[in-house]
N, C-alpha and C positions, 0 to 999 in steps of 0.2 A: 306676123303671126307664125308660130311654130307649127309645122305640119307633122302630125303623128299618125302613121299608118298602123292600124291594128288588124293584123291578120287573124281571122276568126272573130272579127269584131262584133258579130251578133250572137256568138256562142256564149256558153256559161261563163268562162273566165274573161274572154275578151269583152263581152257585153258589160260585165261588172267593172272592168277597168274603165270602159267608156263612161259609165255612170260616176265613177270616182273622180274623173277628170272633167265631167261635163259642166262644172260651174266655173271653169277658168277661161276668161275671155281672151287670154293670150294664145289659145290653142285653136287649131283647126283639126278636128278628129276625122280621119279617113277610115270609115267603117267598111272593112273589106271581107269578102268571102266568095265562094263559088257562085252564090246566088245573088244577083243584083237586086231582085225583088225583096228578098229577105233583108238585105242590107238597107234598102230604102224604107221598108216597114219599121225596122229598128230605129233608124234615124228620126222618123216621124214621131215615134213614141218616147224618144230620149229627151228628158228635161234638161234644164240648165241653160247657160248662156254661151257656151263655147260653140263655135261654128262647126258644123258637121257635114260630111259628104259621103254618100254611099258609093261603093265601088265594087266591080266584079274583079276578083283577083284569084288566079289559080296558081298555087305555089308549086304545082307539078308542071306548069307550063314554062314559057320563056321568061324567067323571073327578071333578068336584067332589063329587058325591054319594058316590062310592066312597071318597074321601079323608075325608069327614066321618064315614063309617061306621067306617073303620079307625083313625082318630085317631093317625097317626104324628107324630113330632116332626121326623124327617128322612126325606126320600124320596131314594132313589138309583135313577135310571133306568139299568139295565144291559141293557135289552132290545134295542133296535136292530132292523134297521139304520137309523141316523139319516138316511141319505141317502134312505130311502124313506118317511119319515114323511109322512102325507097332507096334507089340506087345512089342518089346523091343527096344525103340527108342535110348537108350544109349548103345547099344551093342558094338559099336566101342570105346566109351569112357571107358567102363569097361575093354575091352581087352587091350587098351593102358595102363591103370593104372597097370593092372596085369603084363604087360611085360615091365614096366618102360619106356614107350615111351611118349614123350611130344605130346600134342594134341591141335589143333586149329579147329574151324569150322566157316563157313560163314553163320550161321543160322540167319534167319530173323523171326522165329516163337517165339512169346512171351513165350508160355508155355515151349518150349524146352530150351530157354536161361535161364528162371527163375529157371528151375529145375536142372540146372547144379551144383548149390551150394551144392546139396545133396552129391556130391562126393568130397567135399573139404577135409575132414579128410583123406580119402583114398589117394588122390593125394599127400597130404603133407607127409603121411607116406612113400610113394614110391618115394618122391622127384621129382615129375613131375608137370609140369603146364598143366592145362586143361582150355583153354580159349574159351568161346562160344560167338557167335554174333560178331565175328571179321570182321565186314563189315561196310558199310555206316551207316546203322541203326543197333545198337546204337553207334558204336565206333566213327565214324566221327562226328556225332551229339554231343556226349559228349565232344570230343576234341574241337570243335568249341565253345560250351557253356562255357567251362573253359576259353578259350581265350577271349571271349567277356565279361565275367563276372570277369575278373582278378582283377579289382579295385572296384567291386560292393560289398557293405556290405550285400546285400540280393538279391537273384534271385527269382522272383515271377512268371514269365510267360516264357515259351519256346514254340515257334511255329516253325515248320520246314516242309519242303517239298522237294521232289525230282521230277524233270521234265525231263524224258528221251526224247531223240531225237525220232521223228517218224520213223527214219531209223535205230535205234539201234536194234541190233540182240538180242531180248529178247527171251530166251529159253522157251520151254513149261512148265518147272518146275515152273517158275515164275507165269505163269497163273494158274497152279494147286494150287499154294499157295494162290493166290488171290481168286480163286473160292472156296477155303475151308472156307473162313471167310466172303466173300461179303454178305452184308445184315444182318449179325449176330450182336448181341450186343457185344460191346467192352468196357472193363473197362477203364475209363479215369478219370483223376483228373481235375476238372473244378471248378474254384472259391473257391478252398479250400475244395471241397467236392468230395468224391469218388462216381462217377455216371457211367452211361453207355451212349454210343452213338452207331450209326450204321455204320459199315464199308462200304465204297464206296458210302454212302448216305449223311453223314455229310460233307458239302462242304464249301469252302472258295475260294476267288480269290486272286491271288498275281502275281506280276510281278518281275521276277528275272532280276536285273540290276546292275551288278558291276559298281562302279563309273567310269565314263568316257568311258564305253564300250557300244557297240550295245546291247541293252537289248533283252531278249526273249519277244515274244508277251505275253500279259496277259493270264494267264491260270487258269482254274478251278481245284482246288485240292480237293480230297476227302480223308476222314480218312482211314488210313490203320492200321492193327493190327500188330504192330512191337514192339520189346523189349523195345524201348525207353520209351513207355508209363509207364512201371513199373520201368525201370532202372534209369531214370533221377530223379524221386523223392527220390530215395535212395541216389544218389550222392549229391543232393541239397535238403535237408530236408525242407527248407522254401518255396519250390515251391507251388504255388496255382493252376496253370493251365499248362497242357501239351497237345499239339495237334500236330500230325504228319500226313502228307498227301502225296499223289502222284498226279501229274498233267500230265496225258498222253494226247497226241494229235495224230491225229486230234480230235477235240472236239466231233464229231459225234460218234467216237469209245468210248470215255469216257462216254458220255451220254447213249449210248447203254448198257454199262456195269452197269451203275447205274439203268437203267430200269430193267435189269435182277436181280440186287440185291434186287429190290422191291419184286420180286417173293418170295425171302427168307424171307424178312421182314414181308410180309403179310401171311406167312405160306403156300403158294401155293406149293412150293418145299422146301425140307429140306436143300439142298446145291446146289451150281452151279457146282459141280464137273463134271457133265455130259456135261457142256458147255465149259470146259477148253480147249479142243482141238479146238473147234469152235472159241473161243476167240483168241487163238494163230494164227489160220489161218487168222482171220479177221485183226489182227495187221500186218500181212505180206502183206495183200492186200490193206488196207487203209493207204497208206503212201504218204503224201505230206507235204509241208512246208519246213522249214529250217532244215538242218542236224546239229542241235545244241541241247544240253541238259544242264541241270543245277540243282542247289540245293540252298536252302536258309535256314538260321537259324536266327530267331529273338528272342532276349532276352530282357525282361523288368525287371527292379528291382530298387533298391535304390543305389544311388551314395554315394561316401564317404562323401559328404557334406550334405547328407540327402535328396537331391532332387530326383525326378523321372528321370530315364534314360532308353532309349531304343536304342539298337544297333542291326543292321542287317548285317549278313554275306551273300553275294551274290556270287555265283560261276557259271561260264559258261564253258562248255567243248565243243570244236569244233569237228565236224565230229565224227570219231570212237574212240576218246580218252575217252569219258565219261564212257563207259562200263568197263574201267580198274579200275575206282575208288573203286567199292566194294571189289576188291582184294588187294588194296594197303596196308591196315592195316596188313593183313597176311604177305605180302611181307616184310613190315617193321619189324615185329616180327622175321621172319626167319633170316633176315640180322642181327638183334640184337644178336640173338643166335650165329651166325657165328663170330660176333665181340667180343664174350665173355660176353655179357650183357644179360644173360638169365632172363626171367621173374621169379618172385618168384613162388615157388611151391604152389599148391593149385588149387581148381576148382572154377571158377567164370566167370561172364560176363567180356569181355575184355575191358570194358569202361574206365578203368584207366591205361591200359597198352600201349596205343598208344598216342603220343603227337601230337598236332597240327603241330609242326615242321616236324614230320615224313611225314605228308601229303604234306606240303608245298614244301618239297624237291622233292617229286615225281611229284607234279603239274608242277614244273618248267621245268621238262624234257619233258612235253607234252603241247599241246595247251589247257591248263586248266588255267583259269584266275579267280581270286577272289579278293574281296575287301570288306571293311566294311563301312556301313553308320550309322551315329549317328543321331537319330531323336531328334530334340530339339524344345522346345516351343519358344525359343528366335527367334525374326525376323531376317532374313538374306536375302541378295540379291537373286533374282530369279535364276540366273545361278549357284550360289553357292549351292542353295537347290537341284537342279537337278543333278549337277555334284558330289556333296559330296566332298570327299577327293581329287578327280581328279582336282578340281578347282585350287588347289594350285600348280599344275604342269603347268598351263597355263603361257605364257609369261606375263611379267608385263604390257605391253601395252594393252593386252586383259583384264586383271583384273582391270586396271584403268577405263576402259569404262563400264565393267559389274558390278563393285561394286557400283551399282546405289542405292542412297538413296535420294529421292527428285527429282531434275531436273538437267540435264547437257546438254551441247551443244557441239557437235564435228564438226569440219570443215576439209575439205580436197579437193582432186581432184579425178576424176574418168574418165574412158573411157567406152563407151557403144556401144555394137553392138545390132542391132535389126533384127529379122526375116523379110524376104521380102514378104512372102505370105500374101494374104488378110486375112485369118483366124488368122494368127499370129498377124497381125496388129490390128484386132478387139479385140483379147484377151488382148493385151498390153494396148489398150485404155480403156477397161473395168476396168482394175485394176490400171490405172494411171501410168503405167510403163514409165520410162524415154525414151526420144528419143535418137537416135544414135548420137555419138559425141566423140571427143577426148579432154582430159584435161578440163573436165566440172567441175565447182565449185560444191561442195557438202556440205550441212549442214544437220546434223542429230540431231534432238531434242528428248531427251529421258526423260520420266517422270514416276516415280514410284507411283503407286496409288492402295492401297488395295491389295498388294501382286502381282499386275500385272504391266506390263511395256507397255507404249504407245510409239511407235517409229514413228516419223514423219520425212520422208526423202525428201529432196529437192535437186533434180538434175537439176541445171541450170534453176530453175523456175518451173519444173515439180514436183509436190508433190504427194506422196502416203504414206499412213499410215497403220500401223498394230498394233494389240494388242497381246502381248505375256504373257502367264501365264503357271502355272504348270498344266500339264495334269491330268485328272481324268478318272476313269472308263477305257474305251478302249484306252484312251490316257495316261494311267498311266505311270509314269516315263519318260514322253516325254515333250518337250517344245511345247506347243500348240500355234501356231501363227494363228491369224484370220485376214483375209482380207475380210471384209464385211461378206457375207453369206458363205464364203469358209474358212475352218479351216484345218490346216496341223499339224500332230503330228510329231515332229522332234526329232530324237535321237541326243543327244550331245555326240560326241565321241572325246576324247582327245588323240591324238597320235602324237609323234615326234614334239611337240611344236605347232601343229595345232589343231584347234577346227573344226571338221566336223559337219555339220548339215544334217542329213540323213532322208528323208521322210519315215516314217513307217506306217502312217495311214493318212486318210484325209476324210473330210465330206463336203457335199454340202447341204445347206438349212437344216442342222441338221441330214441328212441321211448319215450313214457310206457308203462310196463308195469303190469298189474294188481297191486294191492298183495298179493293172496293168493299171487302167484308170488314175492314177495320173500323172501329168507332171514329167518328169525326171529332177531331181534337183541335181546339183553339187554345193555345197556351203561350204566354209570354211573360217576361219579367222586365222591369224597368226601375229606375231610381227616381225618388221624389222626396224632397226635403231631407235628404240623407238617409232615407229608409229604403229597404228592399221591398219593392211592390210586386205582387204576383196576380195572375188571372189564369184560371184553368176552367175550360168548359168542355164537357164530354157529351156527345149525342150519338145515337145509333140509328141507323137506317130503319125506318118503319116503327121505331119505338119512341123516338124523340129524346128529350133531355134525360140524361142520367144524373149528372151532378154539375154544378157550377160553383166554384169557390174563388173568392178574391179577397185580398187583404194586404197586410204589411208585416214585415219582420225587422227586428233589430238584434244585433249580436248581444248575447248576455255578457255583462261586464265580468 
């Protein structure tokens, strides 16, 4: 059995690594930390079939003697924060090399990961591998960039960001790490020049939206000091710009952190270290929104034909599956060793030792979904632009109608139910919604104009129209449909041959309105017997049904 010592084995990242490996009977997992009792409790609750042993291990103590006693074959340091390792930050690395033990760590500290190469000669002489930064930043980022740039002749720009769920259990060491560099200058590559920017202050907005999936809400990302900033230009020498950020929610927590970072930027305080515990407590109190997290990587460069190309990788992790991602690279390497495919000896950042396929295989076992968007200057239909590659999964009947270029007319039949209350009646009249009836003739005229689509619907003589366009700003990655002064941001979700339209945002007279005040909308399209089928149901809180119409359409010859 291969003995794997996980330092910080009952912590957030080490504990999840143990869970990822717990089903492998070839392993003995040594769950280590400063508290033997906590290690023992964790082992008792850890499922799976791998053997496990709790250990007390103090990385600030006499490491060499502790390793001799525990006799591991692989050591994974998942403790951290690596930014705060004391006078001898590489004590575990040195001891592992001396005892011929393979070593991995989940470091996210740029200086620590960059410094690991100093041990390359010793590691080779002892025939051990020493891999640092084996986590989302920089290993997953590098794997995704290689995948996106596989047919590019030159990679010029990389932008990436992680967006944790507000309910993710982020440990105190993560906040200690952030507090150590917030507001301080960070070396970055920008427009081909080495310059500096300020951590947690340099900001961008982005919306994570895998094709055909419910996107995350737009988030504000701020620069983080991670190994990618130095590692990616080494892997891709023609890079001109690298930017890596984090987008935490709720926004008030992120804004508060940026305000504290200004204290460092202005020289009022030297570091936010004293605020780290407060930041951790605040993150556990200020929790609302959706229990979903994600990540994006955008790569711009030169295509094989010499043209400019931009590709974006979007990933969303549902509920508690996201926090497993930082530990997946280490799990992949451990399993590779078990399979007899040991990484080459030497000390280096782990950016070239994990493939994109290693992640994809583990994503498939959890509620983690990813997809690629290619940004093109060539004009394309509205729905294709928003859905990206998911557009091609739609039934042909839907694609025939949405492949709009110019004008088309579709005809069919529909049945309509209307709410009976006075308020529901007034709302329906205001928007020109159709009257109740069965087997009503329907004519829908669609016109493409300046990247927008105008939909004119005629239900048995009752006409109402809307304008559909690609959302911007707070409606980013959504289909924006306008009915007069009212606008709805609709997520286009392709699942099982259906296209669902889900209300994510709305505005009235240009003012963003709370989503809980929006009407409840159930709307989807599908194909059946070669026809375009539709179902739309609108209800409003305390009022009930406003309108429900369903039917079919065929393109007019």
